C-alpha positions in Angstrom: 23.7 -15.5 -15.4 24.3 -15.7 -11.7 28.1 -15.0 -12.3 27.7 -12.1 -14.1 25.1 -10.6 -12.2 27.9 -11.0 -9.0 30.3 -8.8 -10.4 27.5 -5.7 -10.1 26.9 -6.7 -6.7 30.7 -6.7 -5.9 30.7 -3.2 -7.0 27.5 -1.8 -5.5 28.8 -3.3 -2.0 32.4 -2.1 -2.7 30.8 1.5 -3.3 28.3 1.7 -0.5 31.3 0.9 1.9 32.8 4.7 0.7 29.1 6.1 1.1 28.9 8.7 3.9 26.3 8.9 6.5 23.3 11.5 5.7 24.4 14.7 6.9 21.0 15.3 8.4 21.1 12.2 10.3 24.2 13.2 11.5 22.7 16.5 12.9 19.8 15.1 14.4 22.2 13.0 16.5 24.1 15.9 17.5 27.3 15.6 15.3 27.5 18.7 13.0 31.5 18.4 13.0 30.4 14.7 10.7 27.8 16.2 9.0 30.1 19.1 7.7 33.0 16.9 6.6 29.9 14.6 4.6 28.7 17.7 3.3 32.4 18.4 1.8 32.4 15.8 -0.1 30.0 17.0 -2.8 30.6 20.8 -1.6 32.5 23.3 -1.4 33.1 24.6 2.2 30.9 28.2 1.9 28.1 25.8 0.5 28.7 23.3 3.3 28.3 26.1 5.6 25.2 27.4 4.2 23.5 24.5 4.1 24.8 23.2 7.9 22.8 26.5 9.0 19.7 25.7 7.0 20.2 22.5 8.9 20.4 23.5 12.2 16.7 24.8 13.0 14.9 21.8 11.7 17.2 19.3 13.4 16.7 20.9 16.3 13.0 20.6 15.9 13.1 17.0 15.0 15.2 16.6 18.2 12.3 17.8 20.3 10.0 16.1 18.2 11.5 12.9 18.5 9.1 10.0 19.3 5.7 12.4 18.9 5.9 13.1 15.1 3.6 10.5 13.1 2.7 9.7 10.0 -1.2 11.1 10.0 -0.3 14.2 11.8 -1.5 17.1 10.3 1.4 18.6 8.6 2.8 14.9 7.4 -0.1 13.3 6.3 -0.3 14.9 3.1 3.2 14.5 1.9 2.8 10.8 3.5 -0.6 10.1 0.9 0.8 11.8 -1.9 4.1 9.6 -2.1 1.6 6.6 -1.3 -0.2 7.8 -4.3 2.4 8.5 -6.7 4.2 4.9 -6.2 1.3 3.2 -6.4 0.4 4.7 -9.5 3.7 4.5 -10.9 3.2 0.4 -10.5 -0.4 0.6 -11.6 0.6 1.7 -15.0 1.7 -1.9 -15.8 5.5 -1.2 -16.2 6.8 -4.2 -14.8 4.5 -6.9 -16.2 4.7 -5.3 -19.6 8.6 -5.6 -19.4 8.4 -9.4 -18.1 5.8 -10.4 -20.8 7.0 -8.1 -23.7 8.0 -10.9 -25.9 4.8 -12.8 -25.5 3.0 -9.8 -26.3 5.0 -8.7 -29.4 4.4 -12.2 -30.5 0.6 -12.3 -30.2 0.7 -8.8 -32.1 2.0 -10.7 -35.1 5.6 -10.4 -34.7 7.7 -13.8 -35.0 9.6 -15.0 -32.3 13.1 -14.2 -33.5 12.0 -10.7 -34.1 9.8 -10.0 -30.8 13.0 -11.5 -28.8 15.0 -9.1 -31.0 12.6 -6.1 -29.8 12.9 -7.0 -26.6 16.6 -6.3 -26.2 16.0 -3.4 -28.3 13.4 -2.1 -26.0 16.1 -2.4 -22.9 18.5 -0.6 -24.7 16.0 2.6 -25.5 15.3 2.1 -21.6 19.0 2.3 -20.9 19.6 5.5 -23.4 16.4 7.4 -22.4 17.5 7.0 -18.5 20.4 8.4 -19.0 18.8 11.5 -21.0 16.6 11.6 -18.4 19.4 12.0 -15.6 21.1 15.1 -17.5 17.9 16.9 -18.1 16.7 16.2 -14.6 18.0 19.3 -12.7 17.5 21.2 -15.7 14.0 20.7 -16.6 13.1 20.2 -12.8 10.7 16.9 -11.7 7.7 17.8 -12.3 7.9 19.1 -15.9 9.8 15.3 -16.6 6.6 13.3 -14.5 4.6 15.3 -16.5 5.8 14.5 -19.9 6.3 11.2 -19.0 3.0 10.3 -17.9 1.7 12.1 -21.2 4.0 10.0 -23.5 3.0 6.5 -21.2 -1.2 7.2 -22.0 -0.7 8.1 -25.5 1.5 4.9 -26.0 -1.0 2.7 -24.1 -4.2 4.1 -25.5 -2.5 2.8 -29.0 -1.9 -0.2 -27.7 -5.1 -0.9 -26.2 -6.8 0.3 -29.8 -4.5 -1.4 -31.8 -5.2 -5.1 -29.6 -8.9 -4.3 -29.9 -9.3 -3.8 -33.7 -7.5 -7.8 -33.6 -9.6 -9.6 -30.7 -12.9 -8.0 -31.4 -12.4 -10.4 -34.4 -11.8 -13.6 -32.2 -14.1 -16.4 -31.8 -15.2 -17.8 -28.3 -14.3 -21.7 -28.5 -14.5 -22.5 -25.3 -17.1 -24.8 -25.4 -15.6 -26.9 -28.0 -12.6 -27.0 -25.8 -14.3 -27.8 -22.6 -15.8 -31.0 -24.6 -12.1 -32.2 -25.0 -11.3 -32.4 -21.8 -10.5 -36.3 -20.8 -9.8 -37.1 -16.8 -9.0 -33.8 -15.8 -6.2 -33.2 -18.9 -6.5 -31.8 -22.3 -3.7 -32.2 -25.1 -4.8 -30.1 -27.8 -2.6 -29.7 -31.2 -3.6 -27.2 -33.5 -3.4 -28.7 -36.8 -6.1 -28.7 -39.9 -8.4 -30.7 -38.7 -8.8 -29.8 -35.4 -8.6 -25.9 -37.1 -11.7 -27.2 -39.4 -13.5 -28.3 -36.4 -13.3 -25.1 -34.2 -13.1 -22.8 -37.1 -14.5 -24.0 -40.4 -14.3 -20.8 -42.2 -10.6 -19.8 -41.6 -8.4 -19.1 -44.3 -4.8 -18.6 -42.2 -2.8 -19.2 -40.1 -4.6 -18.7 -36.3 -3.7 -18.1 -32.8 -5.5 -19.7 -29.7 -5.7 -18.0 -26.3 -7.0 -20.6 -23.5 -7.4 -19.5 -19.7 -7.8 -22.9 -17.3 -7.9 -23.3 -14.0 -7.7 -26.1 -11.2 -9.3 -24.8 -8.4 -7.8 -21.0 -7.7 -4.4 -22.3 -9.6 -5.1 -20.1 -13.6 -2.7 -20.2 -16.3 -3.1 -18.9 -20.0 -1.6 -20.7 -23.0 -0.9 -19.6 -26.4 -0.9 -21.3 -29.9 -0.3 -20.4 -33.1 -1.0 -22.7 -35.9 1.8 -21.3 -38.3 4.8 -22.0 -36.0 5.5 -26.0 -35.5 6.6 -25.4 -31.8 3.6 -23.5 -30.9 0.8 -25.8 -31.9 0.6 -28.1 -29.3 -0.6 -27.5 -26.0 -0.5 -30.6 -22.9 -2.5 -29.1 -19.8 -1.8 -31.7 -16.7 -2.6 -31.1 -13.1 1.3 -32.0 -11.7 2.3 -29.0 -13.9 -0.1 -26.2 -13.5 -0.7 -26.9 -9.5 2.2 -25.6 -7.8 3.1 -26.9 -3.8 3.2 -25.0 -0.9 6.3 -23.0 0.6 7.2 -23.5 4.1 6.2 -20.2 4.8 2.7 -20.5 2.8 2.0 -23.5 4.9 2.5 -21.5 8.1 0.2 -18.9 6.8 -2.5 -20.9 5.6 -2.4 -22.6 9.0 -3.2 -18.9 10.4 -5.7 -18.2 7.7 -3.6 -15.6 6.2 -2.0 -16.9 2.7 -3.8 -14.9 0.1 -2.5 -17.3 -2.3 -4.4 -20.7 -4.2 -4.5 -23.4 -2.0 -2.5 -27.0 -3.3 -4.8 -29.0 -1.4 -7.9 -28.1 -2.3 -6.5 -28.0 -6.3 -5.4 -31.4 -5.7 -8.6 -32.9 -6.8 -10.4 -29.9 -8.3 -11.6 -30.6 -12.1 -9.6 -28.6 -14.8 -12.0 -25.6 -15.5 -11.4 -23.9 -19.3 -12.6 -20.7 -18.3 -12.0 -19.1 -21.4 -10.9 -20.1 -25.1 -10.7 -17.4 -28.1 -9.5 -18.2 -31.9 -8.6 -15.5 -34.0 -6.3 -15.0 -37.0 -2.6 -14.5 -36.5 -1.7 -10.4 -37.4 0.2 -9.0 -40.0 3.8 -8.3 -38.7 3.2 -4.9 -39.5 0.9 -5.2 -36.8 3.7 -6.5 -34.5 5.9 -3.5 -35.3 3.1 -1.1 -34.5 2.7 -2.6 -31.1 6.0 -2.6 -30.5 6.2 1.1 -31.5 3.8 1.6 -28.9 5.5 -0.2 -26.1 8.6 1.9 -27.0 7.2 5.0 -26.7 5.7 3.9 -23.3 9.1 2.6 -22.1 10.6 5.6 -23.0 8.0 7.9 -21.1 8.7 5.9 -18.1 11.8 6.1 -18.4 11.9 10.0 -18.7 9.8 10.3 -16.3 8.6 7.9 -13.4 12.0 5.6 -13.9 14.2 8.7 -12.8 12.0 11.5 -11.2 9.5 9.7 -8.9 12.3 8.5 -6.7 14.1 11.6 -6.5 11.3 13.7 -5.7 9.0 12.1 -2.9 12.6 11.5 -1.0 12.6 15.2 -1.5 9.4 15.7 -0.5 8.9 13.4 2.5 9.7 15.7 5.5 12.9 14.9 7.2 11.2 13.7 10.8 9.1 10.9 8.9 11.1 10.3 5.9 12.4 7.0 6.9 8.7 5.6 8.4 6.9 7.1 5.5 8.8 5.8 2.6 9.1 2.3 4.3 5.5 2.3 4.3 5.1 4.4 0.9 7.8 1.3 -0.2 5.2 -1.4 0.9 2.3 0.2 -0.8 4.4 0.1 -4.4 5.3 -3.4 -4.0 1.9 -4.4 -2.9 0.5 -2.7 -6.0 3.6 -4.6 -8.1 2.4 -8.0 -6.5 -0.8 -7.8 -7.3 -0.9 -6.9 -10.9 1.9 -9.4 -11.2 -0.7 -11.9 -9.8 -3.4 -10.9 -11.9 -1.8 -9.8 -15.4 -2.0 -13.3 -17.1 -5.1 -14.4 -16.4 -6.8 -11.0 -17.2 -4.9 -11.0 -20.5 -6.5 -14.8 -20.7 -10.3 -13.5 -19.5 -10.3 -10.4 -21.3 -7.4 -9.9 -23.8 -4.7 -7.6 -24.1 -6.8 -4.3 -25.0 -8.8 -4.5 -21.7 -4.9 -4.7 -20.4 -3.4 -1.8 -21.7 -6.3 0.3 -21.8 -6.6 0.1 -17.9 -2.9 1.1 -17.6 -3.8 4.8 -19.9 -6.5 5.1 -17.2 -3.8 5.3 -14.6 -1.7 6.9 -16.8 -3.8 9.3 -17.1 -4.9 9.7 -13.4 -1.0 9.5 -12.5 -1.2 13.0 -15.1 -3.6 14.7 -12.8 -1.9 14.0 -9.7 1.4 15.0 -11.1 0.0 18.4 -12.4 -2.1 19.1 -9.7 -0.9 17.7 -6.3 2.8 17.4 -6.9 4.9 20.5 -5.8 8.3 21.0 -8.0 11.1 20.4 -5.6 14.0 21.4 -7.8 16.4 24.0 -6.1 14.9 23.7 -2.9 16.3 22.8 0.2 14.5 19.9 2.0 13.6 22.2 5.2 12.3 24.8 2.7 10.1 22.0 1.3 8.8 21.2 5.0 8.0 24.2 5.8 5.8 24.9 3.0 4.2 21.8 4.1 3.6 23.2 7.5 -0.3 24.0 8.6 0.6 28.0 8.1 1.2 27.2 4.5 -0.9 24.2 3.7 0.2 24.4 0.0 3.4 24.9 -1.8 3.6 26.9 -4.8 5.0 24.9 -8.0 7.7 26.6 -9.7 
């Protein structure tokens, strides 16, 4: 797999060698001739001269303000905060975690293992195809329209998935106490066979699935068992498998009391805790396909909206003088939200279920839609200088068009 991944990396590197410098960066350095050459690679001579003339006043002002421009200056703070908000909401919808665990999600929704894997492949193909459509439409329909459409589709899909899982998870039985009683020497080996099932759920008449959330100290994990699949009936929980050693960087940060992640030294002697255990029937296969449809709609909404438009819109939105610093901070916010969701996704699923996760994602998608409709300006057809002018103190708002 690593050799396969090498080819795109080589192509990317080769392409970057032919990438011209930003014309605006060249203008800020006083290289008008170089800026014109860069523009001529993608524009006619007349268009290049017109855009070059538009750049000159802004570049002159940027040079005069060099060193004094601040992200928190009155004319810059609004686009900067808006960029941070949009990028945080993009991750808060749960797109990365859902794509990472989609096979597990579909399996617990009722699809057999092979079908869940096949649906995952189809989902990735759908993501690619809708992204191509979005690239074609982004300059025709505008960034704001596609973002609004994408957020609507995502919100509807997440609400549907939350309702579907809520109907199933509401019928589960809490068996945490029964499983905790079977822990021996801070370990648990459990097989979901007929005898154990009769003890846990005497009235069960069909296949069931068991979701267990457990922890050693602050190290948490979630396991899933199904009685109708031979490979998914047995669970073995051991400290050596659950507690991960610290990295060199982690040990250094922990020595400075800056490491926010679980401490393996403390977990080495902590008892095994069964924090939650839910037992319920395996949903019908039709239920699994309904959840798969909802997730497909969610991914399609992301691909046609945030997946393509958010980076383009925010790069246009951020004023030239703060773009490098502003986008760096906004990307840091983006990665912090993404990392946090990746860390809490499985523990939240184990404790509260998928319905709660999808419902939270739906709330963020609705907030995202409100932010796009009422706060984000349309940037299609405007130069960067025009967009920056609309955020100046003289004109604090930008008229949508």
